[in-house]
C-alpha positions as CSV (number, residue, x, y, z in Angstrom):
1,M,98.5,89.9,88.8
2,K,98.2,91.0,92.6
3,L,97.4,94.7,92.6
4,R,98.1,97.4,95.4
5,T,95.5,99.6,96.7
6,A,96.0,103.2,95.3
7,R,93.9,106.0,97.3
8,P,91.8,108.2,97.9
9,S,89.1,105.5,96.9
10,T,86.7,107.0,93.9
11,S,83.5,105.7,92.9
12,C,82.3,105.5,89.4
13,S,79.3,106.5,87.4
14,P,79.2,107.0,83.5
15,T,77.4,110.8,83.7
16,T,80.4,113.0,84.6
17,V,83.9,113.6,83.6
18,T,85.8,115.7,86.7
19,Y,89.6,117.1,87.0
20,S,90.3,118.5,89.8
21,M,93.7,119.7,91.3
22,T,93.6,122.5,93.9
23,S,91.0,124.5,91.9
24,P,89.0,124.4,90.4
25,T,87.5,121.5,89.7
26,L,86.5,121.0,86.2
27,N,83.3,118.9,85.3
28,S,83.5,118.9,81.3
29,R,85.6,118.1,78.2
30,A,85.1,121.6,77.3
31,E,85.9,123.2,80.7
32,I,89.0,121.1,81.0
33,A,90.3,122.1,77.8
34,A,89.4,126.2,77.9
35,A,91.2,125.8,81.9
36,F,94.8,124.6,79.9
37,Q,94.2,126.4,77.1
38,G,97.2,128.9,77.0
39,R,99.0,127.2,79.8
40,N,102.9,127.2,79.6
41,M,103.0,123.6,79.6
42,Y,106.0,121.8,77.6
43,G,105.1,118.6,78.5
44,H,104.5,115.9,81.5
45,L,105.9,112.8,81.9
46,T,103.3,110.2,84.1
47,T,105.3,106.8,86.0
48,N,104.9,104.1,89.0
49,I,101.1,103.7,87.2
50,V,99.5,101.2,90.1
51,I,96.2,99.8,89.2
52,E,93.5,98.6,91.2
53,E,90.2,96.3,89.4
54,L,87.2,97.3,91.4
55,A,84.6,96.0,89.4
56,R,84.4,94.3,85.9
57,D,84.0,97.8,84.3
58,S,85.7,99.8,86.2
59,A,89.4,100.6,88.8
60,Q,91.0,103.1,90.1
61,V,94.0,104.2,89.3
62,H,97.5,106.2,91.4
63,S,100.3,106.9,89.3
64,K,103.1,110.4,89.7
65,Y,103.5,112.7,87.6
66,I,106.4,115.3,86.6
67,A,105.3,118.6,84.9
68,F,107.6,120.3,82.7
69,A,106.9,124.2,81.8
70,Q,108.1,126.0,78.3
71,D,110.3,128.8,80.7
72,G,112.0,125.5,83.0
73,G,109.4,125.3,85.9
74,I,109.2,121.3,86.7
75,Q,106.1,120.1,89.1
76,T,105.7,117.0,90.3
77,G,102.8,115.1,91.9
78,D,100.1,112.5,92.3
79,Y,97.3,111.7,89.9
80,F,94.6,109.9,91.5
81,D,92.0,108.6,89.1
82,A,88.2,106.6,88.6
83,V,88.0,104.6,85.1
84,I,85.6,103.3,83.6
85,R,85.0,100.6,80.8
86,T,82.5,101.9,77.6
87,D,81.7,100.4,74.5
88,A,84.8,102.4,73.2
89,G,87.2,101.3,75.6
90,W,88.5,102.4,79.0
91,R,87.8,105.6,79.6
92,L,88.6,108.7,82.5
93,K,85.7,109.4,85.2
94,V,87.8,111.4,87.9
95,R,91.2,112.8,88.0
96,K,92.6,114.6,91.2
97,A,95.7,115.9,90.5
98,V,97.7,116.7,94.0
99,P,101.1,118.5,93.7
100,R,104.3,117.4,95.7
101,T,106.1,120.4,95.0
102,P,105.5,123.8,93.7
103,S,107.0,125.2,90.3
104,V,110.5,125.8,90.6
105,F,111.9,127.9,88.2
106,V,115.7,127.5,86.3
107,E,117.4,130.8,86.0
108,T,118.9,131.2,82.9
C-alpha cells in the first residue's frame, strides 16, 4: 500500500501527549479533559484519513474533521497527528487541530 505524505511532519517520543488548536497547547490527558469540560460540543466526524508509517512504531496521520455544537454551530478543519505503538496498542502522541472555518451559527 502506498501512503501519501501528511504534513506537517511530527517526531514521536513516548514521554508526552500534546493537543494543540489555535491556543493553548495542552500537554496531558488531564489538561485536555479540563479544556473540553463544559464545552457546547454535540459531536464530530473525522474523514479522509491518510496514514504514513515513519518507522515500525510511529506514524503520522492527516485527516479532516467537522464538529457540531449543541447550539447549531459547525466548524471544519484538519487534524495533523503523530501516533506511536505502545504495549497497549497505537496511541495518539500529538494532535494539532487547524480550523478551516470558524463556527457557523444556525438561526432558530
